[in-house]
C-alpha positions as CSV (number, residue, x, y, z in Angstrom):
1,M,0.0,0.0,0.0
2,N,1.3,3.5,-0.8
3,I,0.7,6.6,1.3
4,E,-1.9,8.1,-1.0
5,T,-4.1,4.9,-0.8
6,L,-3.8,5.1,2.9
7,L,-4.8,8.7,3.0
8,H,-7.9,8.1,0.9
9,R,-8.9,5.2,3.2
10,L,-8.5,7.3,6.3
11,A,-10.4,10.2,4.7
12,E,-13.3,7.9,4.0
13,E,-13.4,6.8,7.6
14,F,-12.7,10.0,9.5
15,T,-14.1,12.9,7.4
16,D,-17.7,13.6,6.5
17,E,-18.5,13.9,2.8
18,D,-22.0,15.4,3.5
19,M,-20.5,18.2,5.6
20,G,-17.9,19.0,2.9
21,D,-15.0,17.7,5.0
22,R,-13.9,15.0,2.6
23,P,-10.5,15.9,1.0
24,Q,-10.2,16.1,-2.8
25,E,-6.4,16.3,-2.9
26,F,-3.5,15.1,-0.8
27,H,0.0,16.6,-0.3
28,R,3.2,15.7,1.5
29,I,4.0,19.1,2.9
30,A,6.8,19.9,5.3
31,D,8.4,18.2,8.3
32,L,7.3,19.1,11.7
33,T,9.9,19.4,14.4
34,V,8.6,18.1,17.7
35,T,10.4,18.7,21.0
36,S,7.4,18.6,23.3
37,S,3.7,17.8,23.3
38,L,1.9,18.6,20.0
39,V,-1.2,20.8,19.5
40,F,-3.5,21.3,16.5
41,S,-5.5,24.5,17.3
42,S,-6.4,28.0,16.4
43,P,-3.5,30.5,16.9
44,D,-5.0,32.1,20.0
45,A,-7.1,29.3,21.5
46,S,-8.2,30.1,25.0
47,E,-8.1,26.4,25.8
48,W,-6.5,23.4,24.1
49,S,-5.5,19.7,24.6
50,A,-2.2,18.3,23.6
51,C,-1.5,15.1,21.7
52,D,1.0,13.5,23.9
53,E,3.5,10.6,23.4
54,I,4.7,12.0,20.1
55,P,8.3,11.0,19.5
56,A,10.8,13.9,19.6
57,G,12.3,14.6,16.2
58,S,11.4,15.8,12.7
59,H,8.3,14.0,11.2
60,P,6.8,14.1,7.7
61,V,3.3,15.7,7.5
62,H,0.6,14.9,4.9
63,V,-2.5,16.9,4.5
64,G,-5.9,16.4,2.7
65,A,-7.4,19.6,1.3
66,R,-10.5,20.8,-0.6
67,R,-10.7,23.6,-3.1
68,W,-13.6,25.5,-4.6
69,Q,-14.3,28.7,-6.6
70,D,-16.8,31.4,-5.9
71,P,-19.3,31.3,-8.8
72,E,-19.5,35.1,-9.0
73,S,-15.9,36.3,-8.4
74,G,-14.1,33.1,-9.6
75,K,-11.9,33.5,-6.5
76,E,-10.4,30.2,-5.3
77,S,-10.5,29.1,-1.7
78,A,-8.7,26.1,-0.1
79,N,-9.1,24.4,3.2
80,V,-7.2,21.6,4.9
81,T,-9.6,19.1,6.6
82,M,-7.2,16.2,7.5
83,V,-3.6,15.9,8.6
84,L,-1.6,12.6,9.0
85,I,1.8,12.3,10.8
86,P,3.1,8.7,10.1
87,F,5.5,7.0,12.4
88,A,5.4,3.7,10.5
89,D,4.9,2.3,6.9
90,P,1.5,2.7,5.3
91,E,0.8,-1.0,5.6
92,V,1.3,-0.9,9.4
93,I,-0.9,2.2,9.8
94,A,-3.7,0.7,7.7
95,E,-4.0,-2.1,10.2
96,A,-3.9,0.2,13.3
97,E,-6.7,1.0,15.6
98,F,-7.4,4.7,15.9
99,E,-8.8,6.2,19.1
100,D,-9.7,9.7,20.1
101,A,-6.7,11.1,22.0
102,I,-8.5,14.2,23.4
103,E,-12.1,13.2,24.1
104,D,-12.9,16.9,24.7
105,Y,-13.7,20.0,22.6
106,Q,-10.7,21.3,20.9
107,P,-11.2,24.9,19.5
108,M,-10.1,25.5,15.9
109,G,-10.1,28.2,13.3
110,P,-12.4,29.6,12.1
111,D,-10.0,30.3,9.3
112,L,-6.5,29.3,10.4
113,G,-5.2,26.2,12.1
114,F,-1.7,25.8,13.6
115,L,0.1,22.5,13.9
116,W,2.8,23.2,16.5
117,D,4.3,21.9,19.7
118,S,4.4,23.5,23.1
119,T,7.8,24.9,22.4
120,A,6.6,26.8,19.3
121,M,3.4,27.9,21.1
122,D,5.5,29.3,24.0
123,A,7.7,31.2,21.6
124,L,4.8,32.9,20.0
125,R,2.3,33.3,22.8
126,F,3.9,33.1,26.2
127,D,7.3,33.4,27.8
128,G,9.4,32.7,24.7
129,P,12.0,33.1,23.7
130,R,10.1,35.1,21.1
131,P,11.4,35.1,17.5
132,D,13.0,38.5,16.5
133,A,11.0,38.6,13.3
134,Y,7.6,38.5,15.0
135,P,7.2,40.9,18.0
136,D,3.8,39.4,18.8
137,L,1.3,36.7,17.7
138,D,-0.6,39.1,15.6
139,A,2.5,39.8,13.5
140,F,3.1,36.1,13.0
141,V,-0.5,35.5,12.0
142,A,-0.4,38.4,9.5
143,H,2.8,36.8,8.0
144,V,1.3,33.3,7.5
145,E,-2.0,34.7,6.3
146,S,-0.2,36.7,3.6
147,G,1.6,33.5,2.6
148,L,-1.5,31.5,2.4
149,A,-3.2,34.2,0.3
150,T,-0.4,34.3,-2.3
151,P,-1.1,32.1,-5.4
152,D,1.6,30.0,-7.0
153,E,2.6,30.4,-10.7
154,E,-0.5,28.3,-11.7
155,G,-2.8,30.6,-9.7
156,R,-3.4,28.0,-7.0
157,L,-3.4,28.9,-3.3
158,P,-1.0,27.1,-1.0
159,V,-2.4,24.8,1.7
160,W,0.4,25.3,4.2
161,V,3.1,27.8,5.3
162,D,6.1,26.5,7.3
163,V,7.9,28.9,9.7
164,T,10.7,28.1,12.2
165,V,10.0,30.0,15.4
166,D,12.7,28.6,17.8
167,E,16.2,28.5,16.3
168,R,17.5,26.7,19.4
169,T,15.3,23.6,18.9
170,G,14.2,24.0,15.3
171,A,10.6,24.1,16.5
172,N,8.3,25.2,13.6
173,V,4.7,26.0,12.9
174,L,2.7,24.6,10.0
175,A,0.0,27.1,9.4
176,L,-3.0,25.6,7.5
177,P,-6.1,27.2,6.0
178,V,-9.2,25.7,7.6
179,S,-12.9,26.3,7.8
180,A,-13.7,24.7,11.1
181,E,-14.7,25.2,14.6
182,S,-13.1,22.2,16.2
183,A,-10.2,19.8,15.8
184,G,-9.8,16.1,16.4
185,C,-6.7,14.1,17.4
186,F,-6.7,10.3,16.8
187,E,-3.8,8.1,17.8
188,G,-3.2,5.0,15.6
189,R,-1.7,2.1,17.5
190,D,-0.7,-1.4,16.3
191,A,-1.6,-4.6,18.1
192,D,1.3,-4.1,20.6
193,G,0.0,-0.6,21.5
194,R,2.9,1.2,19.7
195,L,2.0,4.6,18.3
196,V,2.2,4.3,14.5
197,A,0.4,7.5,13.3
198,L,-1.3,10.6,14.4
199,L,-4.5,11.7,12.5
200,L,-5.8,15.2,13.0
201,T,-9.1,16.5,11.6
202,A,-10.7,20.0,11.2
203,S,-14.4,20.1,11.1
């Protein structure tokens, strides 16, 4: 099994086609550097739950996205509705059992979702160290929103922006366009209980 087949299978199981959450396209985006617990949330969430037990290191990230055009203006919009961080081969992940790792309401969006760890969140929201290029969270949000609104040479909007926010650890933020009020975090484990993937949803 290849990774795209796996992504399609997971999308069918964990996203709602009737609600417009089913991805139409899949991308291997950037690597996420994790040095502490991982969070998928809005930039300024008043409360959040972390996805724990994520191995420290740099991990590949795959996303599922939808695109549509406004019938009057012709302007394109793009949203990410699913994120997969694999820690094993697709064949292993396909056999895994996925369970809700949060079991609580996780605020999201409404237009922007951040995939980041606690180190990156601290650098932008709390006691730092704050990146020199971004004096506050608003400046950082403005930066990534500008990136997400800039079409490529083919006129298509990007579905991620990758920014390193802690040079000491390499912690980065993957900013994703979303149209969602909540996020889900599902841990995929093999028969021995080993974490083989993390699946995140925006709905």
